[in-house]
N, C-alpha and C positions, 0 to 999 in steps of 0.2 A: 503494498499499500504506498502510495505518496506520499510524504509528509509535505503539507501545505502550512507555510510560514503565516502566523498573525502579523499584521502591520496596524501601523497608527495612520490614519488617513491624512495626515501630512506625508506619506512618502508614494503618494498615489502618483504626484506628478513625476518626482525623481525616479520610480521604477517604470514609468510608462516611456521616460526619455531615455532609459539604460537599457532596456528589452523592448524590440520590436513587436513582439505579440507578449501582451500581459492578458492575462487571465483575473479579473477580483470577484471572488466570493463575498457576498454583503450578507451577512449572517446576524444572529442573535443568541444570547446566552440559552434559554430556554423555548427555543424553536426546534420543533421535531421532524418538520421538513427541510430545514438547513442541515440538520446533521444527514438526512438523506442525502441531499446535494452534495455535501462535504466528502460523503462516504463513494458515490458515482462519480464524482472527479478524480478523487482519491486512487480509484480502481484504474484508471485509464493510463496508457501508456503515452510515454513521449510523442509516440508516432500519431498517436490518436488526439493528441493535444497539440499537435503542429510545434512541438517543442517551445511552447509559451510558458513563460514564467507564470507560476500559479501562486496565490496569496489570498487569504483572508481577512476581511475587514469587520468587525465583531461591533455592531453600531448600538449595543446594548452597554458598552465600556462608556465610561463618562466622558473619556477624551475624544469619541467617536461620534456622540450625539449631535454634534453641530452639522458634522458632515450630512448625517441624514437630513436633518432639518434644511440644511441649505440646497440640497438635492432632490426635496421631495419626496425622499424615499419613505413611504408609506407599508409597503408591504416587502415580505421576507421570505423565503430568500430571494436573492437578484444577484445573478451574474453578471459581469460587465467584461465586455472585450473590447482591448485596447489595440490598436495597430497604428506604430509609429507613432505612440503619444496622442492618438485620436481616439475618443469612443465611438466604436463603430457598430456596436449592438448591446442590448440590456435585454436579458432574458427573466421573467418574473414566475418563481414558483419553481417546485421539484419538477423534474422530467425525467424520461428515461435515457439510459445513457446513449441508444440508438440516436433518440432526436437530438441530444447535446452532440453527439460528433457529427452530424450532419450540419447543425449550426458553426462549428467551429470551421468545418472546411468552408460553409458558404463566405465566411467572413476572413478567415486566414488562407 
């Protein structure tokens, strides 16, 4: 299982500049669907993820609540795909692995 690093919202801009392909899982501490999506992403290979950097942003953490407010995040889990620093796709809710692979192929 892939280890997914937790980040602070301030790291998103820096990471999206460093990594051409960035996948940000936006989760919450007490969200069962967030766990499902994290497990789905964690079980995917590098080739299925198109060698994207994968990180997790927990919006239930006090330092990340402002990010959720500023970006009108009202539903989690949420998956954001950044391509060369630009947000290209947002997926809301838990999805099956095949659908996730299809979306990643479409945008990466």
